[in-house]
N, C-alpha and C positions, 0 to 999 in steps of 0.2 A: 348674273347672267342666268338666263333661263331659255327654255324652248317650248314651243307649242306645235303639235303636229296633228293634222287631220289625215287619216288614212282610209282610203276607199280601195284598198288593194285586194286582189285575188292572189292570196299567197299566205305565207306564215310569218309570224313575228317571233323573234328569238331574243332571249336574254344574252347579250354579248359577253357577259362574264362567265356564264355557265354553259352556253350553247343549247340550253333547254328551250323548247318551243313553248311560248307563253300565250299565244293567240293564233287562231287559224281555223280551218275547216273542221267543224265538229263531227265526230263519228255518230252513227245512228243512235246510240244510247245517250248521247249528249254528255258523256262523262270522260271522253278521251278525244284525241285529235285524229282525224283521217290523214292519210298520206296525200297531201295536196298535189304533189307532182303526178302521182298515179291517177288521181281524179281528173286533173287537167288533160292528161294524155288520153284517158278514156273518153272524155267529152269531145276532144278534138277529133278523135277517130270516128266517133258517132255522128258528129254534126259538121265535119269539115273544119277548115281553118277559120276560127272565129275572128281572129285579128285581121285577116285580109278583108273582112266585111265591116271593120270598124267597131265591132262589138268586143266586149271583154276587156276594155282598156282599164288600166289601173290609174289611180290618181292619188298622189301623196303630196300634200302641201305643208310646208313647214316655215316657221318663223323663229329666228333666234333673237332674243331680246336682251339688251344690255344698256347700261348707262355709263359704260367705260368710255374713256376718251381714246378712241382708236383711229389710226390713220387708214387711208383707203386700202393700202396693202395689207394691213392687219385685219381689216374687215373682210377682205377677199379670203384670207387664210381661214378665218372663222367660218365663212360660208363653205369653203372646201372641206373643213372638218365636219361640218353638218352633213354634207353630201356623203362623206365616208361613213358617217353614222347610219344613214339609210342603208348603204350597201352591206353593213355588218349586221343589221337587225331585221331587214325585210327581205324575204326570198320568195319569189323573184322580185327584184326592185326595178321599177320603171319610172 
């Protein structure tokens, strides 16, 4: 079993085992991460609500690959587990 994910998200990616941010908005010196929540809030306050105009939308597309002989119910459970992985690793997840 494996997974492939393409992320075009505005947010941060965390290691679910350590809780450490491993990808996200880079700070000015490009050596550390910016506080993405604070940056989003500041941008929204300056430009108005971006989401109501259809801009700033996140996209995350994933595919779980397996050659296991699974029933429809088992495949549904695997898909649910994949969605839970998004919620644990991407903040904010959409």
